[in-house]
Backbone as CSV, one residue per row, in Angstrom:
resi,resn,N_x,N_y,N_z,CA_x,CA_y,CA_z,C_x,C_y,C_z
1,UNK,-22.877,42.498,27.628,-21.874,43.472,27.170,-20.510,43.176,27.791
2,UNK,-20.522,42.928,29.121,-19.280,42.610,29.802,-18.680,41.328,29.250
3,UNK,-19.564,40.366,28.949,-19.097,39.092,28.401,-18.420,39.286,27.052
4,UNK,-18.971,40.179,26.219,-18.365,40.463,24.913,-16.981,41.083,25.060
5,UNK,-16.869,42.017,26.018,-15.573,42.650,26.254,-14.563,41.623,26.749
6,UNK,-15.034,40.705,27.571,-14.155,39.659,28.088,-13.672,38.744,26.975
7,UNK,-14.556,38.421,26.038,-14.192,37.564,24.906,-13.159,38.263,24.025
8,UNK,-13.383,39.557,23.756,-12.457,40.326,22.930,-11.080,40.393,23.588
9,UNK,-11.071,40.669,24.912,-9.810,40.743,25.644,-9.080,39.398,25.614
10,UNK,-9.835,38.316,25.764,-9.247,36.984,25.742,-8.629,36.673,24.380
11,UNK,-9.319,37.091,23.308,-8.794,36.848,21.962,-7.513,37.629,21.720
12,UNK,-7.475,38.861,22.203,-6.276,39.682,22.034,-5.096,39.057,22.772
13,UNK,-5.355,38.553,23.979,-4.295,37.905,24.737,-3.800,36.656,24.020
14,UNK,-4.752,35.909,23.451,-4.388,34.711,22.703,-3.553,35.063,21.484
15,UNK,-3.958,36.130,20.773,-3.211,36.567,19.595,-1.784,36.952,19.965
16,UNK,-1.613,37.616,21.104,-0.276,38.019,21.549,0.574,36.804,21.874
17,UNK,-0.044,35.792,22.499,0.696,34.573,22.823,1.114,33.838,21.551
18,UNK,0.213,33.796,20.567,0.533,33.135,19.306,1.667,33.861,18.595
19,UNK,1.596,35.187,18.585,2.641,35.971,17.937,3.981,35.801,18.652
20,UNK,3.941,35.761,19.988,5.180,35.570,20.749,5.786,34.188,20.476
21,UNK,4.917,33.173,20.415,5.387,31.821,20.102,5.996,31.769,18.709
22,UNK,5.340,32.437,17.774,5.850,32.464,16.399,7.232,33.110,16.338
23,UNK,7.412,34.220,17.034,8.716,34.880,17.053,9.775,33.972,17.661
24,UNK,9.430,33.288,18.750,10.389,32.396,19.409,10.806,31.256,18.480
25,UNK,9.838,30.709,17.762,10.128,29.604,16.847,11.033,30.070,15.705
26,UNK,10.714,31.201,15.083,11.499,31.693,13.954,12.902,32.085,14.393
27,UNK,13.017,32.651,15.583,14.338,33.012,16.110,15.179,31.760,16.353
28,UNK,14.551,30.735,16.915,15.260,29.480,17.172,15.667,28.808,15.861
29,UNK,14.786,28.863,14.868,15.075,28.238,13.573,16.288,28.886,12.910
30,UNK,16.339,30.202,12.916,17.463,30.915,12.311,18.765,30.579,13.035
31,UNK,18.725,30.570,14.366,19.926,30.276,15.148,20.442,28.870,14.856
32,UNK,19.540,27.908,14.802,19.950,26.528,14.553,20.451,26.333,13.124
33,UNK,19.813,26.990,12.173,20.261,26.881,10.790,21.672,27.439,10.635
34,UNK,21.936,28.575,11.278,23.265,29.165,11.212,24.314,28.316,11.898
35,UNK,23.945,27.682,13.004,24.898,26.875,13.776,25.140,25.502,13.153
36,UNK,24.087,24.870,12.628,24.179,23.477,12.206,24.172,23.268,10.701
37,UNK,23.677,24.241,9.958,23.498,24.026,8.534,22.207,23.280,8.251
38,UNK,21.879,23.153,6.978,20.597,22.560,6.606,20.547,21.070,6.895
39,UNK,21.644,20.366,6.664,21.646,18.909,6.810,21.307,18.483,8.237
40,UNK,21.800,19.223,9.215,21.566,18.864,10.613,20.396,19.616,11.238
41,UNK,19.716,20.414,10.432,18.569,21.185,10.923,17.351,20.269,10.994
42,UNK,16.704,20.200,12.145,15.507,19.369,12.253,14.464,20.040,13.139
43,UNK,13.227,19.653,12.924,12.097,20.280,13.595,12.110,20.013,15.097
44,UNK,12.580,18.843,15.501,12.610,18.505,16.920,13.502,19.469,17.697
45,UNK,14.664,19.785,17.125,15.587,20.702,17.797,15.001,22.105,17.880
46,UNK,14.303,22.522,16.844,13.665,23.843,16.855,12.590,23.895,17.938
47,UNK,11.762,22.855,17.999,10.701,22.807,19.007,11.281,22.889,20.412
48,UNK,12.359,22.160,20.641,12.984,22.176,21.966,13.564,23.543,22.292
49,UNK,14.262,24.144,21.328,14.885,25.446,21.562,13.850,26.537,21.782
50,UNK,12.705,26.430,21.093,11.663,27.455,21.207,10.716,27.193,22.369
51,UNK,10.793,26.012,22.948,9.913,25.686,24.072,8.485,25.422,23.657
52,UNK,8.305,24.794,22.493,6.963,24.456,22.020,6.918,22.972,21.681
53,UNK,5.730,22.456,21.533,5.582,21.051,21.171,5.803,20.856,19.680
54,UNK,6.187,19.651,19.301,6.362,19.360,17.875,5.036,19.467,17.122
55,UNK,3.951,19.123,17.772,2.647,19.211,17.110,2.308,20.657,16.775
56,UNK,2.652,21.580,17.677,2.444,23.009,17.399,3.280,23.446,16.209
57,UNK,4.505,22.983,16.173,5.412,23.349,15.085,4.888,22.847,13.741
58,UNK,4.521,21.574,13.695,4.070,20.984,12.429,2.706,21.524,11.998
59,UNK,1.930,22.014,12.932,0.634,22.576,12.574,0.803,23.843,11.734
60,UNK,1.850,24.592,12.021,2.088,25.851,11.298,3.094,25.688,10.158
61,UNK,4.045,24.772,10.314,5.082,24.570,9.295,5.230,23.071,9.046
62,UNK,4.611,22.547,8.015,4.621,21.106,7.779,5.978,20.539,7.371
63,UNK,6.869,21.401,6.876,8.197,20.945,6.467,9.255,21.897,7.017
64,UNK,10.485,21.405,7.085,11.556,22.273,7.586,11.839,23.421,6.624
65,UNK,11.632,23.182,5.315,11.875,24.258,4.361,10.844,25.370,4.498
66,UNK,9.596,25.025,4.797,8.580,26.057,5.001,8.915,26.891,6.238
67,UNK,9.470,26.250,7.255,9.891,26.974,8.462,11.077,27.878,8.157
68,UNK,12.050,27.362,7.428,13.224,28.160,7.070,12.816,29.361,6.217
69,UNK,11.888,29.139,5.299,11.414,30.225,4.443,10.832,31.364,5.275
70,UNK,9.955,31.035,6.220,9.362,32.060,7.080,10.414,32.722,7.957
71,UNK,11.357,31.924,8.436,12.395,32.473,9.315,13.279,33.464,8.563
72,UNK,13.640,33.141,7.340,14.482,34.047,6.563,13.759,35.340,6.213
73,UNK,12.433,35.276,6.103,11.668,36.491,5.828,11.850,37.530,6.932
74,UNK,12.094,37.072,8.153,12.281,38.016,9.265,13.582,38.796,9.121
75,UNK,14.498,38.293,8.281,15.780,38.969,8.075,15.756,39.905,6.879
76,UNK,14.662,39.869,6.131,14.594,40.635,4.888,14.101,42.058,5.141
77,UNK,15.009,42.894,5.642,14.679,44.299,5.873,15.595,45.123,4.976
78,UNK,15.086,45.489,3.819,15.886,46.205,2.839,15.567,47.687,2.836
79,UNK,16.597,48.511,2.656,16.306,49.938,2.461,15.681,50.129,1.090
80,UNK,14.851,51.119,0.950,14.235,51.398,-0.362,14.396,52.884,-0.654
81,UNK,15.542,53.273,-1.242,15.778,54.699,-1.479,14.729,55.301,-2.393
82,UNK,14.147,56.398,-1.987,13.163,57.103,-2.812,13.899,57.956,-3.845
83,UNK,13.234,58.292,-4.938,13.886,59.089,-5.976,14.471,60.398,-5.463
84,UNK,13.859,60.962,-4.442,14.319,62.250,-3.936,15.611,62.145,-3.145
85,UNK,16.067,60.931,-2.878,17.235,60.749,-2.013,18.544,60.665,-2.770
86,UNK,18.563,61.065,-4.026,19.815,61.074,-4.764,19.657,60.523,-6.160
87,UNK,20.766,60.588,-6.928,20.725,60.036,-8.275,20.858,58.521,-8.214
88,UNK,20.867,57.886,-9.385,20.833,56.429,-9.420,22.072,55.811,-8.760
89,UNK,23.228,56.432,-8.928,24.442,55.876,-8.316,24.351,55.924,-6.796
90,UNK,23.848,57.013,-6.265,23.726,57.125,-4.810,22.734,56.106,-4.257
91,UNK,21.639,55.918,-4.959,20.608,54.991,-4.484,21.086,53.548,-4.570
92,UNK,21.784,53.222,-5.651,22.346,51.873,-5.785,23.397,51.635,-4.707
93,UNK,24.180,52.646,-4.406,25.205,52.519,-3.366,24.579,52.202,-2.004
94,UNK,23.455,52.835,-1.697,22.753,52.555,-0.437,22.363,51.079,-0.358
95,UNK,21.800,50.548,-1.433,21.373,49.152,-1.454,22.561,48.195,-1.327
96,UNK,23.644,48.499,-2.030,24.800,47.605,-1.987,25.544,47.680,-0.667
97,UNK,25.580,48.855,-0.043,26.179,48.954,1.289,25.388,48.104,2.277
98,UNK,24.076,48.121,2.126,23.224,47.281,2.980,23.543,45.801,2.748
99,UNK,23.614,45.387,1.492,23.912,43.992,1.179,25.292,43.588,1.680
100,UNK,26.280,44.463,1.503,27.634,44.160,1.976,27.646,43.958,3.493
101,UNK,26.879,44.790,4.200,26.807,44.638,5.650,26.142,43.336,6.056
102,UNK,25.087,42.965,5.347,24.380,41.707,5.637,25.307,40.519,5.415
103,UNK,26.063,40.541,4.318,26.932,39.421,3.993,28.162,39.350,4.887
104,UNK,28.551,40.484,5.448,29.779,40.513,6.243,29.635,39.819,7.589
105,UNK,28.473,39.919,8.225,28.430,39.342,9.566,27.056,39.220,10.169
106,UNK,26.043,39.035,9.355,24.696,38.931,9.891,24.307,37.471,10.101
107,UNK,23.132,37.280,10.663,22.595,35.932,10.819,22.394,35.271,9.467
108,UNK,21.953,36.039,8.484,21.776,35.491,7.141,23.092,34.963,6.583
109,UNK,24.174,35.701,6.817,25.482,35.269,6.330,25.867,33.921,6.931
110,UNK,25.511,33.695,8.195,25.821,32.421,8.846,25.006,31.278,8.247
111,UNK,23.801,31.575,7.771,22.926,30.546,7.193,23.286,30.219,5.749
112,UNK,23.906,31.149,5.051,24.110,31.026,3.609,24.928,29.803,3.196
113,UNK,26.081,29.514,3.815,26.858,28.344,3.371,26.077,27.041,3.448
114,UNK,25.317,26.845,4.531,24.540,25.622,4.669,23.464,25.492,3.612
115,UNK,22.831,26.603,3.271,21.798,26.574,2.242,22.389,26.308,0.857
116,UNK,23.548,26.887,0.587,24.201,26.639,-0.696,24.612,25.181,-0.831
117,UNK,25.132,24.612,0.235,25.497,23.199,0.215,24.271,22.324,-0.005
118,UNK,23.190,22.643,0.696,21.955,21.856,0.555,21.366,21.972,-0.840
119,UNK,21.548,23.121,-1.480,20.960,23.321,-2.812,21.561,22.379,-3.848
120,UNK,22.759,21.851,-3.581,23.392,20.923,-4.515,22.768,19.535,-4.441
121,UNK,22.138,19.230,-3.330,21.618,17.877,-3.109,20.094,17.820,-3.024
122,UNK,19.467,18.971,-2.813,18.013,19.001,-2.643,17.420,20.015,-3.628
123,UNK,16.786,19.549,-4.694,16.227,20.470,-5.692,15.255,21.482,-5.104
124,UNK,14.487,21.071,-4.091,13.523,22.003,-3.500,14.224,23.145,-2.774
125,UNK,15.406,22.882,-2.204,16.173,23.944,-1.550,16.740,24.890,-2.602
126,UNK,17.243,24.330,-3.691,17.774,25.160,-4.774,16.691,26.077,-5.334
127,UNK,15.508,25.507,-5.568,14.396,26.301,-6.100,14.020,27.417,-5.142
128,UNK,13.966,27.101,-3.856,13.647,28.114,-2.855,14.706,29.212,-2.822
129,UNK,15.981,28.805,-2.811,17.067,29.775,-2.678,17.126,30.711,-3.879
130,UNK,16.922,30.158,-5.079,16.946,31.002,-6.274,15.793,32.012,-6.244
131,UNK,14.607,31.538,-5.886,13.443,32.427,-5.831,13.621,33.491,-4.747
132,UNK,14.167,33.093,-3.618,14.399,34.020,-2.504,15.324,35.158,-2.934
133,UNK,16.417,34.798,-3.607,17.370,35.821,-4.023,16.851,36.651,-5.194
134,UNK,16.107,36.028,-6.097,15.515,36.793,-7.200,14.597,37.892,-6.665
135,UNK,13.805,37.540,-5.652,12.854,38.498,-5.083,13.587,39.664,-4.441
136,UNK,14.648,39.374,-3.717,15.365,40.442,-3.017,16.218,41.287,-3.956
137,UNK,16.677,40.689,-5.035,17.453,41.458,-6.021,16.561,42.394,-6.827
138,UNK,15.259,42.150,-6.815,14.337,42.950,-7.614,14.355,44.420,-7.221
139,UNK,14.589,44.703,-5.946,14.670,46.103,-5.503,15.779,46.827,-6.249
140,UNK,16.920,46.174,-6.377,18.045,46.761,-7.097,17.712,46.929,-8.579
141,UNK,17.075,45.919,-9.170,16.664,46.003,-10.571,15.720,47.186,-10.774
142,UNK,14.785,47.355,-9.868,13.806,48.444,-9.996,14.471,49.814,-9.931
143,UNK,15.431,49.971,-9.031,16.125,51.260,-8.924,16.903,51.553,-10.208
144,UNK,17.564,50.551,-10.752,18.304,50.737,-12.006,17.354,51.046,-13.162
145,UNK,16.218,50.363,-13.191,15.222,50.612,-14.247,14.690,52.045,-14.151
146,UNK,14.483,52.516,-12.926,14.033,53.890,-12.734,15.099,54.877,-13.202
147,UNK,16.381,54.487,-13.024,17.470,55.332,-13.503,17.459,55.473,-15.006
148,UNK,17.137,54.383,-15.706,17.017,54.439,-17.167,15.844,55.331,-17.558
149,UNK,14.705,55.131,-16.905,13.505,55.911,-17.228,13.712,57.399,-16.980
150,UNK,14.527,57.728,-15.976,14.770,59.127,-15.639,15.862,59.757,-16.492
151,UNK,16.477,58.969,-17.355,17.539,59.500,-18.200,18.894,59.510,-17.529
152,UNK,19.012,58.865,-16.376,20.297,58.833,-15.665,21.201,57.712,-16.169
153,UNK,20.630,56.757,-16.868,21.392,55.665,-17.466,20.986,55.565,-18.938
154,UNK,21.872,55.049,-19.791,21.559,54.958,-21.227,20.344,54.074,-21.500
155,UNK,19.675,54.310,-22.584,18.497,53.521,-22.947,18.833,52.042,-23.106
156,UNK,20.049,51.745,-23.571,20.451,50.358,-23.812,20.930,49.653,-22.545
157,UNK,20.955,50.349,-21.441,21.434,49.767,-20.181,20.500,48.636,-19.758
158,UNK,21.075,47.512,-19.316,20.301,46.328,-18.917,20.265,46.226,-17.393
159,UNK,19.165,46.623,-16.745,19.097,46.609,-15.281,19.284,45.226,-14.654
160,UNK,18.739,44.184,-15.279,18.841,42.844,-14.697,20.277,42.336,-14.698
161,UNK,20.963,42.522,-15.827,22.359,42.081,-15.903,23.232,42.891,-14.957
162,UNK,22.992,44.185,-14.888,23.771,45.041,-13.989,23.540,44.656,-12.534
163,UNK,22.300,44.331,-12.176,21.999,43.925,-10.809,22.722,42.633,-10.444
164,UNK,22.790,41.705,-11.401,23.526,40.460,-11.177,25.016,40.738,-10.991
165,UNK,25.559,41.630,-11.808,26.976,41.963,-11.702,27.294,42.625,-10.367
166,UNK,26.435,43.532,-9.935,26.673,44.265,-8.694,26.543,43.370,-7.463
167,UNK,25.409,42.666,-7.361,25.193,41.817,-6.191,26.084,40.585,-6.232
168,UNK,26.307,40.049,-7.450,27.153,38.863,-7.574,28.571,39.103,-7.103
169,UNK,29.105,40.286,-7.352,30.459,40.608,-6.905,30.554,40.565,-5.380
170,UNK,29.512,41.028,-4.709,29.527,41.031,-3.241,29.409,39.615,-2.684
171,UNK,28.558,38.801,-3.306,28.438,37.414,-2.862,29.756,36.654,-3.086
172,UNK,30.396,36.892,-4.214,31.679,36.247,-4.495,32.718,36.648,-3.453
173,UNK,32.741,37.921,-3.133,33.695,38.414,-2.130,33.460,37.722,-0.787
174,UNK,32.203,37.538,-0.417,31.886,36.925,0.869,32.234,35.445,0.894
175,UNK,31.958,34.733,-0.187,32.075,33.276,-0.170,33.415,32.749,-0.672
176,UNK,34.122,33.526,-1.498,35.292,32.978,-2.182,36.594,33.714,-1.901
177,UNK,36.596,34.687,-1.004,37.832,35.396,-0.681,38.006,35.443,0.836
178,UNK,39.192,35.863,1.250,39.488,35.932,2.685,39.016,37.226,3.323
179,UNK,38.550,38.181,2.502,38.079,39.448,3.043,36.591,39.602,2.823
180,UNK,35.755,39.124,3.760,34.311,39.117,3.523,33.647,40.483,3.521
181,UNK,34.282,41.494,4.137,33.656,42.813,4.213,33.976,43.607,2.952
182,UNK,32.980,43.761,2.102,33.191,44.453,0.826,32.664,45.883,0.835
183,UNK,32.284,46.393,1.996,31.637,47.714,2.046,32.535,48.814,1.494
184,UNK,33.840,48.684,1.705,34.748,49.738,1.226,34.910,49.716,-0.285
185,UNK,34.498,48.619,-0.907,34.636,48.502,-2.359,33.367,48.876,-3.117
186,UNK,32.305,49.188,-2.407,31.011,49.384,-3.059,31.032,50.562,-4.026
187,UNK,31.568,51.691,-3.623,31.553,52.863,-4.506,32.315,52.601,-5.791
188,UNK,33.457,51.917,-5.684,34.220,51.583,-6.883,33.481,50.602,-7.770
189,UNK,32.781,49.657,-7.154,31.994,48.683,-7.910,30.871,49.369,-8.671
190,UNK,30.192,50.298,-8.014,29.108,51.040,-8.668,29.653,51.850,-9.840
191,UNK,30.791,52.500,-9.643,31.390,53.292,-10.715,31.789,52.399,-11.889
192,UNK,32.279,51.192,-11.589,32.719,50.278,-12.639,31.544,49.795,-13.491
193,UNK,30.431,49.441,-12.826,29.287,48.877,-13.543,28.428,49.967,-14.190
194,UNK,28.224,51.057,-13.468,27.355,52.117,-13.990,28.109,53.173,-14.784
195,UNK,29.414,53.210,-14.606,30.203,54.268,-15.237,30.436,55.384,-14.236
196,UNK,31.588,55.998,-14.273,31.959,57.009,-13.285,31.000,58.183,-13.265
197,UNK,30.466,58.516,-14.424,29.517,59.630,-14.487,28.234,59.196,-15.159
198,UNK,27.675,58.106,-14.688,26.531,57.485,-15.366,25.398,58.455,-15.611
199,UNK,24.999,59.186,-14.593,23.829,60.045,-14.716,24.076,61.187,-15.702
200,UNK,25.206,61.873,-15.523,25.468,63.034,-16.377,25.729,62.611,-17.816
201,UNK,26.432,61.490,-18.032,26.727,61.034,-19.387,25.460,60.639,-20.129
202,UNK,24.557,59.921,-19.451,23.320,59.490,-20.096,22.453,60.679,-20.470
203,UNK,22.377,61.641,-19.577,21.552,62.814,-19.864,22.144,63.633,-21.017
204,UNK,23.459,63.691,-21.076,24.110,64.429,-22.144,23.834,63.769,-23.480
205,UNK,23.900,62.420,-23.496,23.612,61.680,-24.726,22.192,61.945,-25.207
206,UNK,21.250,61.977,-24.292,19.845,62.197,-24.687,19.659,63.608,-25.219
207,UNK,20.350,64.564,-24.610,20.196,65.954,-25.088,20.748,66.091,-26.514
208,UNK,21.804,65.295,-26.785,22.423,65.357,-28.109,21.713,64.477,-29.122
209,UNK,20.719,63.712,-28.652,19.972,62.851,-29.553,20.708,61.610,-29.978
210,UNK,21.673,61.176,-29.167,22.427,59.965,-29.519,21.652,58.741,-29.115
């Protein structure tokens, strides 16, 4: 019995060490990607920064892109406004304020230019980056779709196109202008894409049978 308890305790300690090593590796990977970009990112530097052997690194992540993918997942903490937390404009505003903050000065923002540059030369990076952003934009698409279903947006409203317009404007502001912080523009952007009175106008149209 004592031996069984000892084995269980040993496994738990091992699991904690593995988890701690994993966190150290992913943290080092993100830091190096932001500092060096994709072209200069290599597994040897990550192993050295994290204090692990290259064999340990390659055992869990056979390629640098697989490591980057896991590392970026640690940054993907999105708010998910529930229906009870406001109408569609308020909920979309919460998501876009979050995105504007991420793009303005987060670790992800530091990694983005290097990944975009790499996507022009490495098809596998482009495929990863497109899929990564499609997945994260889906939350916004879902909220807009729920707005249509609830009668807060017109039946003809296109959630996917609207999500591209909303998030794309913030990415453009971050990458192509001198003012990367777009948080103050979010409410105006939402009003422009959804309409100043999106919820009330859509509901009025439905009541009138338009």
